[in-house]
C-alpha positions, 0 to 999 in steps of 0.5 A: 500500500502507498504511504498515506498523507496525514493531516494533524488538527492541531499540533499541540504538545501531544498532537505534534509529537504523535504526528511526528511519529507517523512521519516515518510511515507517511508520505507527508504530515501536514498541519494548517497554520491559519490562525495558530499561535507562534508557539504552535508554529514553533512546535510544528517546525521543531517536529518537522511538520509541513505547513499549509495555508488553509484547512481545505488544502490540508483536507484535500491532500490528506488520506488520514486526518488526526484530531487532537485538540482541547475537548471543547473544540472537538465537535466544532472542528469535526463540523468544519471538516465535514463541511469540506466533505473530507472522504478519508480516515478521520481519527477522533483522538480527543479526550471526549465522551463516547456519545460525542464521538458517536455524534462526530462519526454521524456528522462525518458520515458517509464521506469519512470513516471515523476511527475512535482513538484514545491516547494514554501516556505522555507525548512520545518524546524523550523515550516515552511510549504512549499507547493509542487505543483504537476502535472502529471499522477493522480496515480503518483501524488497521490502517492507523496501526500501520501508520504507527508501526515501529514508532514510539506510539504503540497501538492497540485495537478494542474492536469495531464499536466507535466509542470504546477507545474514548471510554477507556481513555476517560475511565483511566483519566477519571482515576489518574487525574482525580487522584492527583487532585486528591493529593493536592487537597491532602497536601494543602490541608496538611500545610494549613495545619502545619503537619505537611512534613509529617504527612510526607513521612507517612506517604514515604512509607507508602511509595505506591501512592501518588501521595508520595509525590507531592511535587507533582501538584505543581504539574497538576496545576499547570495542566489544569486547563486541559485536565478539568474539561477532560474530567467533565467529559468523564463525568458526562460518561459516568452520568450516561452510564447511570453512575454518579458523576459528582466526584469528577465534577468536584475534581474539575471544579478544584482544577478550575482554581488553577486556570490562570497558570496554564503550562507554567513550568516554573510553578512551585509546589508552594505557588500551586498550594497558595492558589488552591487555598486562595484563588 
């Protein structure tokens, strides 16, 4: 089979790194520069992605399009793609709930074939090897598996039902991200009562617990702008399944206290706890 041309919408920290991994098995990897920030331009250039001026050009040239964007933008972006009658394989790899993925699949039908994707793990740089879980039509998922063969992005199929990959992603995120929020609350509470050092000593004897990694609170704060909407998606999925969503909505509300420190790599644990206590 000829190597496909791939389009990435839009190259954030995860999207750019994932797209770069596909480059070895693709004829070209395109991204649309229209309306993107200087940080996105720098990132796409660093990863060797090929810029095009307009979305229409990207869609006309691409056999496979991968959508990796903030959850809130996923449907609007898919609707824009559908307006151009894209007829290739569309990988909906955003952290959104299964019902939204199914709406997107219906929106893009019958022109495009939608593959549901969920990335679990860190961006594939510096030796990191995330897994891209896939569900959807067999031929289409096989095509995506071939695109990432022998790269830092592992793939795993979950069957033909669109929505399963997103369900797995949100199931994992609901634990992993909420656990980090609970650490922030525990450390913040201990600090307020002057027992943070004692808590650290207790946690050090339980190294399998996130509580033994309080420094990660600052990273949690810097990622809150992404994690909060993702937990809202997971809460919607819980509600749709008849399960109580309140815990995840509360975690998302806690993360909202850090909205103004987006991707702040210089944030300290003290800074993050101060903002948590006095937003």
